[in-house]
C-alpha positions as CSV (number, residue, x, y, z in Angstrom):
1,M,100.5,128.2,104.1
2,Y,101.1,125.1,106.2
3,D,103.8,125.0,108.9
4,I,105.4,121.9,110.3
5,N,102.5,121.3,112.8
6,D,99.9,121.4,110.0
7,I,102.0,119.0,107.9
8,K,102.4,116.6,110.8
9,S,98.6,116.7,111.3
10,M,98.1,115.5,107.7
11,L,101.0,113.2,107.0
12,P,101.8,110.0,109.0
13,H,105.6,110.5,108.5
14,R,107.8,111.6,111.4
15,Y,111.5,112.3,112.0
16,P,113.8,111.2,110.5
17,F,111.5,110.5,107.5
18,L,109.4,113.6,107.4
19,L,111.0,115.5,104.5
20,I,108.7,118.6,104.1
21,D,109.3,121.6,106.4
22,R,106.7,124.1,105.0
23,V,104.1,124.4,102.3
24,L,104.5,127.7,100.5
25,E,101.5,127.5,98.1
26,I,98.7,125.0,97.5
27,V,95.9,124.9,95.0
28,P,93.6,122.1,96.0
29,K,93.3,119.3,93.4
30,Q,95.9,121.0,91.2
31,R,99.4,121.8,92.6
32,I,101.6,122.4,95.6
33,V,104.9,124.2,96.3
34,A,106.7,123.0,99.4
35,L,110.1,123.5,101.0
36,K,112.8,121.2,102.5
37,N,115.8,122.7,104.3
38,V,118.7,120.3,103.9
39,T,120.9,120.6,107.0
40,A,124.3,119.1,107.8
41,N,122.9,117.1,110.7
42,E,120.6,114.9,108.5
43,S,121.3,111.3,109.7
44,Y,121.8,110.0,106.1
45,F,124.9,112.2,105.6
46,N,126.8,110.0,108.1
47,G,127.0,107.3,105.4
48,H,126.1,109.1,102.1
49,F,128.9,110.2,101.9
50,P,130.9,111.3,104.9
51,A,133.7,113.0,102.9
52,K,131.3,114.6,100.4
53,P,127.7,114.5,101.7
54,V,125.0,114.2,99.0
55,M,121.3,113.8,99.7
56,P,120.2,110.3,98.4
57,G,118.1,110.6,95.3
58,V,115.4,108.3,96.7
59,L,114.9,110.8,99.5
60,I,114.5,113.6,97.1
61,I,111.8,111.5,95.3
62,E,110.2,110.8,98.7
63,S,110.1,114.5,99.5
64,M,108.2,115.0,96.2
65,A,105.8,112.1,97.2
66,Q,105.2,113.7,100.6
67,A,104.3,117.0,98.9
68,A,102.0,115.1,96.6
69,G,100.4,113.5,99.6
70,L,99.7,116.9,101.1
71,V,98.0,118.3,98.1
72,V,95.8,115.2,97.9
73,L,95.1,114.9,101.7
74,S,94.2,118.6,101.8
75,Q,90.9,117.6,100.1
76,D,88.1,116.9,102.5
77,E,87.2,113.6,100.9
78,H,90.8,112.2,101.4
79,R,91.5,113.5,104.9
80,G,92.8,110.8,107.2
81,K,93.9,108.5,104.4
82,V,97.4,107.3,103.9
83,P,99.1,107.7,100.4
84,Y,101.1,104.7,99.2
85,F,103.4,104.7,96.2
86,T,102.4,102.3,93.4
87,G,104.9,103.5,90.8
88,I,107.5,105.9,89.7
89,D,108.2,106.8,86.1
90,N,110.7,109.0,84.3
91,A,112.7,109.7,87.3
92,R,115.7,111.9,86.5
93,F,118.4,113.4,88.7
94,R,120.0,116.5,87.3
95,R,122.2,117.9,90.1
96,S,123.4,117.0,93.6
97,V,121.6,118.2,96.8
98,V,124.0,119.0,99.6
99,P,123.9,120.4,103.1
100,G,122.9,124.0,103.2
101,D,120.6,123.6,100.1
102,Q,117.0,124.5,100.2
103,I,114.8,122.3,98.0
104,I,111.7,123.9,96.5
105,I,109.3,121.0,95.6
106,E,106.6,121.6,93.0
107,V,104.0,118.9,92.4
108,E,101.3,119.1,89.8
109,V,98.3,116.7,90.0
110,L,97.8,115.0,86.6
111,R,94.9,112.8,87.6
112,I,92.9,111.5,90.6
113,K,90.1,109.1,90.2
114,G,88.7,107.6,93.4
115,N,91.6,106.6,95.6
116,V,94.2,106.3,92.7
117,G,96.2,109.2,91.4
118,R,99.2,110.3,89.3
119,V,101.3,113.4,89.8
120,K,104.5,115.0,88.4
121,G,107.0,116.5,90.6
122,W,110.1,118.6,90.5
123,A,112.7,119.3,93.2
124,K,114.7,122.5,92.6
125,V,117.7,124.1,94.2
126,D,118.6,127.7,93.3
127,N,115.9,127.5,90.6
128,Q,117.7,124.5,88.9
129,V,116.0,121.2,88.7
130,A,117.7,118.7,90.9
131,A,115.2,115.8,90.3
132,E,111.9,115.1,88.6
133,A,109.6,112.2,88.3
134,E,106.0,111.1,87.7
135,M,104.5,109.2,90.6
136,M,101.5,107.0,91.1
137,F,99.8,106.4,94.4
138,I,96.8,104.8,96.0
139,L,95.1,106.1,99.1
140,G,94.6,103.6,101.9
141,E,92.9,103.7,105.3
């Protein structure tokens, strides 16, 4: 549905911190399914960990947050705003994400009221949950 150019037109993130490559499905105000290809040349693998590279959990959470930002920013009333984290609850990491993996990120909107919202996200690799969390955000200018 959205390619990298569409994503860059909506999110303020840029390399090396843009962690969404494509949007596969979006239902405005409800849910999004996005994709992140994890490649061996990601800069964080130089230090996390050189002998056995593993994607940092905080970056997996960030990829879910960016997907959440896209589903919210796709709404006309929120275009041009910047989503900021205000909280993360119930974060769980279930499996490692390594070079060569493809993360499918699913985010469900739980609530949006004004510029404040709550979502639940899952990051899956090979249809197995790698991470999940509930996230809260506020939309700023």
